[in-house]
FIBA-895484 format. One line per field, with one value per residue (C-alpha): residue number from 0; residue in three letters; x, y, z. Coordinates in steps of 0.02 Angstrom, whole numbers. Each point is the difference from the previous one (the first is absolute). Layout:
pos: (NUM:...)
code: (ALA:...)
east: (X:...)
north: (Y:...)
up: (Z:...)
end
This chain:
pos: (0:1:2:3:4:5:6:7:8:9:10:11:12:13:14:15:16:17:18:19:20:21:22:23:24:25:26:27:28:29:30:31:32:33:34:35:36:37:38:39:40:41:42:43:44:45:46:47:48:49:50:51:52:53:54:55:56:57:58:59:60:61:62:63:64:65:66:67:68:69:70:71:72:73:74:75:76:77:78:79:80:81:82:83:84:85:86:87:88:89:90:91:92:93:94:95:96:97:98:99:100:101:102:103:104:105:106:107:108:109:110:111:112:113:114:115:116:117:118:119:120:121:122:123:124:125:126:127:128:129:130:131:132:133:134:135:136:137:138:139:140:141:142:143:144:145:146:147:148:149:150:151:152:153:154:155:156:157:158:159:160:161:162:163:164:165:166:167:168:169:170:171:172:173:174:175:176:177:178:179:180:181:182:183:184:185:186:187:188:189:190:191:192:193:194:195:196:197:198:199:200:201:202:203:204:205:206:207:208:209:210:211:212:213:214:215:216:217:218:219:220:221:222:223:224:225:226:227:228:229:230:231:232:233:234:235:236:237:238:239:240:241:242:243:244:245:246:247:248:249:250:251:252:253:254:255:256:257:258:259:260:261:262:263:264:265:266:267:268:269:270:271:272:273:274:275:276:277:278:279:280:281:282:283:284:285:286:287:288:289:290:291:292:293:294:295:296:297:298:299:300:301:302:303:304:305:306:307:308:309:310:311:312:313:314:315:316:317:318:319:320:321:322:323:324:325:326:327:328:329:330:331:332:333:334:335:336:337:338:339:340:341:342:343:344:345:346:347:348:349:350:351:352:353:354:355:356:357:358:359:360:361:362:363:364:365:366:367:368:369:370:371:372:373:374:375:376:377:378:379:380:381:382:383:384:385:386:387:388:389:390:391:392:393:394:395:396:397:398:399:400:401:402:403:404:405:406:407:408:409:410:411:412:413:414:415:416:417:418:419:420:421:422:423:424:425:426:427:428:429:430:431:432:433:434:435:436:437:438:439:440:441:442:443:444:445:446:447:448:449:450:451:452:453:454:455:456:457:458:459:460:461:462:463:464:465:466:467:468:469:470)
code: (MET:ASP:SER:LYS:PRO:GLY:THR:LEU:GLN:ARG:ARG:HIS:PHE:LEU:ARG:LEU:ALA:LEU:THR:ALA:ALA:ALA:LEU:THR:PRO:VAL:ALA:GLY:GLY:LEU:ALA:SER:CYS:ALA:ALA:SER:GLY:GLY:ASP:SER:GLY:ALA:SER:ALA:GLY:PRO:ALA:GLY:ALA:VAL:SER:SER:THR:ASN:PRO:PHE:GLY:LEU:ALA:ASP:SER:SER:THR:ILE:ASP:ALA:VAL:ILE:PHE:LYS:GLY:GLY:TYR:GLY:ILE:ASP:TYR:VAL:LYS:TYR:ALA:ALA:ASP:LYS:LEU:LYS:ALA:VAL:HIS:PRO:THR:VAL:THR:PRO:THR:VAL:ALA:PRO:SER:THR:ASN:ILE:ALA:GLN:GLU:LEU:GLN:PRO:ARG:PHE:VAL:GLY:GLY:ASN:PRO:PRO:ASP:LEU:ILE:ASP:ASN:SER:GLY:ALA:ASN:ALA:ILE:GLY:ILE:SER:THR:ILE:ILE:ASP:GLN:LEU:GLU:ASP:LEU:ASN:SER:VAL:ILE:ASP:ALA:PRO:ASN:LEU:GLU:GLY:THR:LYS:ILE:ARG:ASP:THR:LEU:TYR:GLN:SER:VAL:LEU:THR:PRO:GLY:THR:PHE:GLY:GLY:LYS:PHE:ALA:ALA:LEU:ASN:TYR:SER:LEU:THR:VAL:TYR:ALA:LEU:TRP:TYR:SER:LYS:SER:LEU:PHE:ASP:GLU:ASN:GLY:TRP:GLU:PRO:PRO:LYS:THR:TRP:ASP:ASP:ALA:LEU:ALA:LEU:GLY:ALA:LYS:ALA:LYS:ALA:LYS:GLY:LYS:TYR:LEU:PHE:THR:TRP:GLY:LYS:GLU:ALA:ALA:THR:TYR:TYR:GLN:THR:MET:ALA:ILE:ALA:SER:ALA:ILE:LYS:GLU:GLY:GLY:ASP:ASP:VAL:ARG:LEU:SER:LEU:GLU:ASN:LEU:LYS:PRO:ASP:CYS:TRP:SER:GLN:PRO:ALA:VAL:GLN:ALA:VAL:PHE:THR:ALA:MET:LYS:LYS:VAL:VAL:ASP:ALA:GLY:TYR:PHE:LYS:PRO:GLY:GLY:SER:GLY:THR:GLN:PHE:THR:ALA:ALA:GLN:ALA:GLN:TRP:SER:ASN:ASP:GLN:ASP:ALA:ILE:LEU:TYR:PRO:SER:GLY:SER:TRP:ILE:GLU:ASN:GLU:MET:LYS:ASP:GLN:THR:LYS:SER:GLY:PHE:LYS:MET:THR:GLY:ALA:ALA:GLU:PRO:THR:VAL:THR:SER:GLY:SER:LYS:LEU:PRO:TYR:GLU:ALA:LEU:HIS:SER:THR:ALA:GLY:GLU:PRO:PHE:VAL:VAL:PRO:SER:LYS:ALA:LYS:ASN:VAL:ALA:GLY:GLY:LYS:GLU:LEU:LEU:ARG:VAL:MET:LEU:SER:LYS:ASP:ALA:ALA:THR:ASN:PHE:ALA:LYS:THR:LEU:LEU:ALA:PRO:THR:ILE:VAL:LYS:GLY:THR:VAL:PRO:ALA:ASP:GLY:PHE:GLY:SER:THR:ALA:LEU:VAL:SER:GLN:THR:THR:LEU:LEU:GLU:ALA:ALA:GLY:THR:ASN:ILE:PHE:SER:TRP:GLN:PHE:VAL:ASP:TYR:TYR:GLY:LEU:ASN:THR:ASP:GLN:LEU:VAL:VAL:TRP:ASN:SER:PHE:LEU:ASP:GLY:LYS:SER:ASP:VAL:ALA:THR:LEU:THR:LYS:SER:LEU:GLN:GLN:ILE:THR:ASP:LYS:VAL:ALA:LYS:ASP:ASP:SER:VAL:LYS:LYS:ILE:GLU:VAL:LYS)
east: (0:70:21:-122:-119:102:74:-193:-32:-65:65:86:-55:95:-107:59:-35:91:149:10:0:137:113:-23:134:137:-63:70:171:45:128:49:164:29:108:-142:-129:-107:-74:114:83:156:90:153:16:45:109:82:74:-130:14:-108:-9:-24:-107:-52:169:-39:137:105:-32:-167:-163:-170:-159:-152:-172:-117:-185:-27:-162:-47:172:101:175:109:3:85:120:42:43:100:106:30:48:134:74:24:48:82:37:-178:-122:-184:-132:-178:-127:-185:-145:-186:-39:102:-83:5:178:77:-95:109:156:-57:-40:168:94:70:-110:62:97:-132:-183:-133:-144:-137:-134:-150:100:102:42:-109:123:-72:68:181:14:121:110:31:134:-47:39:32:185:-34:-91:126:141:60:-63:122:-6:56:-165:-82:-138:-128:14:-40:-167:-179:-86:-92:65:77:-167:-66:154:3:-84:-10:141:114:46:6:-51:58:-136:88:-133:-120:-171:-154:-165:-130:-138:91:-78:38:-9:-13:-151:-82:30:-71:-161:-12:16:72:72:-130:18:-136:-72:-160:110:76:-171:-49:164:-30:-163:90:134:-130:-83:167:14:126:9:46:121:91:100:111:-4:170:-42:-179:58:50:-185:20:144:-112:-143:108:69:-175:-63:145:-36:-184:13:169:152:-101:-47:183:45:-141:59:184:-33:-111:-153:-143:-119:124:-84:-172:45:-130:124:61:-178:-46:141:-42:-182:49:116:-138:-111:136:18:-189:-14:114:138:140:61:-55:122:133:15:57:114:187:28:111:-123:-138:104:29:-190:13:166:2:-176:-87:-143:0:36:64:124:53:184:164:110:100:-142:77:161:-87:-111:121:-2:-190:-59:-87:96:-51:-81:64:-9:-52:-43:-147:-35:-116:-183:-83:-177:-65:59:5:134:113:154:-10:-17:181:63:115:56:187:141:172:-2:114:61:183:61:169:-11:111:49:59:178:43:-103:124:-23:-189:11:130:-106:-146:112:48:-183:-31:129:-71:62:-82:-161:-6:27:-150:-112:55:-9:-152:-96:-24:85:102:8:153:-41:47:5:-155:0:-154:-41:0:118:-146:-121:-176:-23:156:-50:-173:78:87:-165:-94:130:0:-191:-6:122:6:-153:101:-29:38:-18:102:-114:-27:185:58:-117:2:-190:-11:-17:-168:-59:25:-127:-127:23:-5:-169:-65:55:-75:-167:-8:-4:-83:66:-45:97:149:3:-19:136:125:-34:27:171:45:-63:99:162:-55:-34:157:121:143:-9:103:-119:39:-104:-25:-40)
north: (0:228:-44:-114:-1:220:96:-13:92:-105:-110:51:-109:97:66:178:49:-147:24:185:-35:-130:109:170:-26:-19:117:158:-73:-54:101:-27:7:182:-53:-102:138:-60:98:114:-72:-88:-94:-108:54:-115:-148:-13:118:102:2:2:-190:0:155:-53:-56:-185:-83:-141:-172:57:-96:60:-67:13:-69:-8:-37:-163:29:11:61:-121:49:-55:175:65:-147:47:176:-70:-100:158:92:-131:35:181:-39:-173:-6:46:-140:40:-119:3:-84:-28:46:-22:93:159:81:-152:-45:174:96:-79:50:181:2:-81:128:-127:6:-67:113:-8:-52:-29:56:-82:-133:-30:21:151:129:157:133:125:-104:1:158:81:-155:-2:80:135:-82:154:-43:-162:76:142:-126:-69:-170:-135:72:169:94:92:-116:139:34:-180:-12:23:158:0:-170:76:67:-162:-13:182:37:174:54:-146:-123:-153:-144:-36:-95:-107:-76:97:-71:17:-43:-71:-125:-151:-123:-132:83:-168:-46:169:-9:-176:60:171:87:172:59:103:189:33:-98:-26:-80:-111:-56:-43:-92:-98:-65:-53:-88:-89:-64:-82:-76:129:136:181:12:-105:48:-71:41:87:105:53:180:-12:42:152:55:-18:89:149:15:-9:132:119:-16:32:143:76:41:64:-181:-49:148:-34:-179:48:128:-117:113:-50:-33:-60:-167:82:105:-20:-75:-128:-46:-19:-123:-98:-10:-62:-131:-58:-33:-112:-91:-23:-63:-144:51:-23:-179:-53:-46:131:43:-177:-17:39:143:-88:-145:124:83:-171:-17:147:-26:-189:-69:152:-19:190:116:161:35:171:7:87:-49:-122:-123:-76:-50:-53:-122:-50:-183:-2:83:-94:-20:130:111:165:95:180:150:120:161:-11:42:165:15:103:51:180:-25:147:-96:-101:-188:-10:86:-120:-47:-26:24:-56:-150:-112:131:-21:85:20:10:133:-121:-133:-61:34:146:25:-181:13:154:-77:-154:114:100:-159:-51:165:-36:-27:-179:-49:90:-86:-167:35:44:-150:-132:66:76:165:169:89:188:4:58:-90:-179:-76:-34:26:-186:-6:-149:-97:45:57:64:107:69:42:99:112:18:48:127:80:8:79:137:122:-78:-111:0:-95:14:-37:-5:-187:-42:149:-31:-190:-16:-161:-120:63:41:-181:-59:126:-40:-189:21:114:-112:-149:90:10:190:142:166:91:-124:3:190:12:-130:81:171:-67:-70:167:104:-103:49:180:24:-87:137:-125:-30:119:72:68:128:-42:138)
up: (0:-4:38:65:66:-66:-24:-27:113:55:118:159:145:132:140:3:179:76:-114:36:186:-20:-105:84:134:-132:-136:76:32:-174:-97:-181:-91:-48:-146:-73:-2:145:144:97:154:61:-136:-18:-182:-144:46:-171:-129:-94:-190:-156:8:189:35:175:63:11:101:-70:75:72:-7:-61:80:-115:44:-149:-3:-92:-95:-182:-50:106:54:-147:-75:158:-2:-180:58:147:-122:-103:160:34:-171:53:180:-3:187:55:46:-31:68:-66:115:-39:113:-17:161:5:152:113:-44:-3:135:136:-96:-12:185:38:-105:-124:-156:-168:-118:-137:14:-130:112:-99:9:109:159:-45:134:-3:-57:125:143:-61:-105:124:-1:-187:-109:-124:-168:-105:12:-93:-148:-10:-16:-168:-53:-56:-176:66:-21:143:60:19:-187:-45:93:-58:62:167:54:157:62:78:110:55:165:73:-116:45:-138:112:-115:-175:-91:-128:-112:-108:35:-109:84:-117:-29:-69:-121:-130:-170:-83:107:-30:-188:-4:82:-80:169:39:166:94:-8:129:145:-100:-133:134:58:-179:-27:160:-74:-158:100:106:-159:-41:174:59:132:-30:147:128:155:136:185:6:-153:28:4:-183:-22:112:-112:-152:88:48:-177:-72:122:-38:-185:30:124:-36:103:149:34:15:110:121:24:9:136:102:-7:117:-146:-131:-28:-15:-151:-139:-123:127:47:-183:-26:158:-54:-172:74:117:-151:-71:166:19:-178:46:-119:128:19:176:137:-27:184:31:-152:-4:-121:-129:-3:-36:-135:-81:-12:-119:-89:-16:27:-75:123:9:-146:83:139:69:43:-25:-146:107:-32:-157:85:158:-95:-139:56:19:-160:-139:-161:-128:132:-75:164:-32:108:-16:95:150:-36:40:67:-145:-172:63:132:46:-58:-160:1:-60:160:89:174:-16:121:46:117:102:125:46:159:84:191:79:139:-122:24:-182:-63:-143:-50:-4:-111:-113:-31:-42:-117:-93:-13:-90:-135:-174:-3:165:-45:-171:85:113:-148:-103:136:94:-147:90:-21:131:29:-115:-176:-160:62:-85:-188:-109:0:190:-4:-72:140:-49:178:-9:-170:67:143:-126:-95:159:51:-172:-4:173:-46:146:83:115:188:159:189:155:153:10:-5:101:146:-13:-15:-97:146:58:-175:-54:128:-63:-184:23:85:-137:-143:91:-5:189:13:-94:-66:161:106:-119:6:188:31:-118:76:176:-52:-79:147:124:-86:-29:185:62:51:10:-188:-108:-130:-172:-93:-183:-125)
end
């Protein structure tokens, strides 16, 4: 999963209040390495000689401790970069360890003052950034450094990809993958049946009837990824109601889930649920098993997800599937943003803790990952682009899903948007419970709205949580 269950956004199981309480005693006492561009404070400075090929002063014979979320993208792409790092620094020993539960495994290390040098803070159990923001390096020094090809990294990146990792003016998380969120489908199946992806929720309801006539469902879901449907709902509501919808949610407004556009989407989704167009049992099904019901069994014909889905399900996708992405539906044809408007953002947030034993090593591994060679390797092997430009050929390395991402981005033009509040405040844990109940047909729109607002209000009223204002 971004991911996964992201990037989406989807997907942080950390209970924010407990984490904030656990980490507060150490947050104020952490100082970063001044030479590496972190927060001001005491610093030992670089341990090695600084040069154009060693911009952070990585010490010879040192070790680098990287912990990487093992989800849809695996960890081999970081191992590839680690091998390239050794070519530049032959005496340095990087270790790349997998984790499927970042918060549970690394919280004790943050509290103990010995976090890893580089962390991919992703997956269902990622750490809410708001709880550790003061304990992380500012990463501007990384993107202002030259890549392995000698070009300033900042100049090689797509526009706006730094925004998702910037909180209150601090660039604390470098999101490595470029994620497109879409409704994914089998083009071969749709062509065979003469179907088109739905542009509105009324279209989706009509398509659900057609699918049912063929013995198929419109949607399926798994318990750990029920909030993929929240991600789709938010995107649909922003397209319908405009940017004010996004800002209300981002800033935790007391009526953000009651906005007309959000309610219209929830009501439309409830019609699909009540019509029986969701495959039953999702709240008791592991998410990749549910996804295989779509990609391999074709019991369901649509699935909302980030673009990591192709790689995540590569071993469980029917031959000739022709995986393709479509924009999320609007409520009406008169939406404030066009149907082609797209939810896309950088994902897989990499952070370097200021208390790490080898801050220079964490940054150097990240610098190598941002080389054109390492970024091209990611795109080719994982069939997904990174934030580095010019690494995906026109044929998408033979991937219809990757080609469709380029098509969607081009069609969206400047109408591309995203949001941060779910990941930043670590809301996904409680939201998963709410969405599983709704998709199961056990709750109505009023209950869904009230429950989501209560989760939001709890964070908004918690003075111990560091808030950010989004404009």
